[in-house]
Each structure stands twice: as C-alpha cells, then as structure tokens.
C-alpha positions in Angstrom: 162.8 119.1 28.8 163.2 116.8 25.8 165.6 114.7 27.8 163.0 114.2 30.5 160.5 113.2 27.9 162.9 110.5 26.8 163.2 109.3 30.4 159.4 109.3 30.6 159.4 107.1 27.5 161.7 104.6 29.2 159.5 104.5 32.2 156.3 104.1 30.2 157.8 101.2 28.3 158.8 99.5 31.6 155.3 100.0 33.0 153.0 99.2 30.1 154.2 95.8 29.1 154.0 94.2 32.6 150.6 95.7 33.1 149.3 94.2 29.9 151.0 90.9 30.5 149.5 90.8 34.0 146.0 91.7 32.8 145.8 89.6 29.6 147.7 86.5 30.6 147.5 84.2 33.6 150.9 82.7 33.1 153.1 85.3 34.8 153.6 85.4 38.5 152.8 88.8 39.9 156.0 89.0 41.9 158.1 88.1 38.8 156.4 90.9 36.9 157.1 93.3 39.8 160.7 92.4 40.0 161.1 92.6 36.2 159.5 96.0 36.2 161.8 97.2 39.0 164.9 95.9 37.3 163.8 97.5 34.0 163.1 100.8 35.7 166.5 100.9 37.5 168.4 99.8 34.5 166.7 102.1 32.1 167.1 105.1 34.4 170.7 104.4 35.0 171.4 103.9 31.3 169.8 107.3 30.6 171.9 109.0 33.3 175.1 107.1 32.6 176.6 109.9 30.5 176.0 112.5 33.2 177.2 110.2 36.0 180.4 109.4 34.2 181.0 113.1 33.3 181.1 112.4 29.6 177.8 114.2 28.7 175.7 117.0 29.9 172.4 115.6 28.7 170.6 112.2 29.0 172.0 109.5 26.8 169.4 107.3 25.1 171.2 105.3 22.4 173.8 102.7 23.1 176.1 100.6 21.0 175.6 96.9 21.7 178.5 94.7 20.5 178.0 90.9 20.2 180.8 88.9 18.6 182.0 91.6 16.3 178.4 92.6 15.4 177.4 96.1 16.6 173.9 97.7 16.7 172.5 100.8 18.2 169.8 100.2 20.8 167.5 102.5 22.6 168.1 102.3 26.4 164.3 101.9 27.0 164.2 98.9 24.7 167.3 97.3 26.3 165.8 97.8 29.8 162.5 96.3 28.5 164.3 93.2 27.3 165.8 92.8 30.8 162.3 93.4 32.3 160.7 90.6 30.2 163.6 88.2 30.6 163.4 88.6 34.4 159.7 88.0 34.4 160.1 84.9 32.2 162.8 83.4 34.3 161.4 84.2 37.7 157.8 83.0 37.0 158.7 79.3 36.9 161.1 79.8 39.9 158.4 81.4 42.0 156.0 78.7 41.0 158.5 76.1 42.1 158.9 77.6 45.5 155.2 78.1 45.9 154.8 81.9 45.6 151.1 82.5 44.9 150.0 84.1 41.7 147.0 85.7 43.2 143.3 84.8 42.9 141.3 85.7 39.8 137.8 86.6 41.2 136.2 87.4 37.8 133.4 85.2 36.6 132.0 84.5 33.1 128.8 86.3 34.2 130.8 89.5 34.7 131.3 89.7 31.0 128.1 88.1 29.6 125.4 90.3 31.1 123.6 92.6 28.7 123.7 96.2 29.5 120.3 97.8 30.1 119.5 100.5 27.5 119.9 104.1 28.7 116.8 106.2 28.7 117.1 109.5 26.9 117.2 112.6 29.1 115.1 115.6 28.1 116.7 119.0 28.2 115.0 122.3 28.6 112.7 124.0 31.0 109.9 121.5 30.5 112.1 118.7 31.9 112.7 120.6 35.1 109.0 120.2 36.0 
C-alpha cells in the first residue's frame, strides 16, 4: 500500500503544477500543458514500475541515480517526471503559438472579482423560528 501512495505522489505532482500554471498564468498554451502533463504521468509511472518490469525488484522504485559528467545525485522519480512535464510545457507553448494553436478564451471580467458580497442575515434556531 505504501508503494501505491508513492505512485499517487508522482501523479499528484504531475497534476498540481499544470493546473496551477494554467490557472494563475496566461502564458502557457493549454495543449502544451496537457502534453506536458501526459508526458510526466507516463514517465513517472514507468519510472516507478521500472524495477518490477525489469525483474530486479518486487516493489515500486522511487529513487534514481542521475549521473551527469561524473556527478551523481539521487532524484525522486516524481520530481524527474515533473521536470520533463514543465520542460515540455515550456518548449511546446511557443511552438503551438507559432503554428496558431489557440490558448482558449478567458471570459472572466474585472467585475467578477470586484463586487461586494451582500451580508448574510443570521438564521434563528429553535421552535420560535419555525413559526
């Protein structure tokens, strides 16, 4: 069960960042975010199951050694997949903009946020309130 919680952590990481980037910025193309999310989900899931698929482990693997030019670090598979997710979104957004893929229309207006909320009237409780 703990192994599946680790897999859930990978999936949550892949989902939260694109959702927040899509909600709080207007720069990213929605299709680039979707492809980045999909790439991160597939990569993270395969990284978790790589030990089982290769026959070297009986449980999910979540830490990998990353070697770059003689320098080695341990990296969480969810974080490695998240890096791929963001890189795909960053690279594909200008590409999709160049080919004319639409970002989508933002239909919110300033008045959607500036209106004051009417005060809520207190509700009486008890038999007297039933009338």
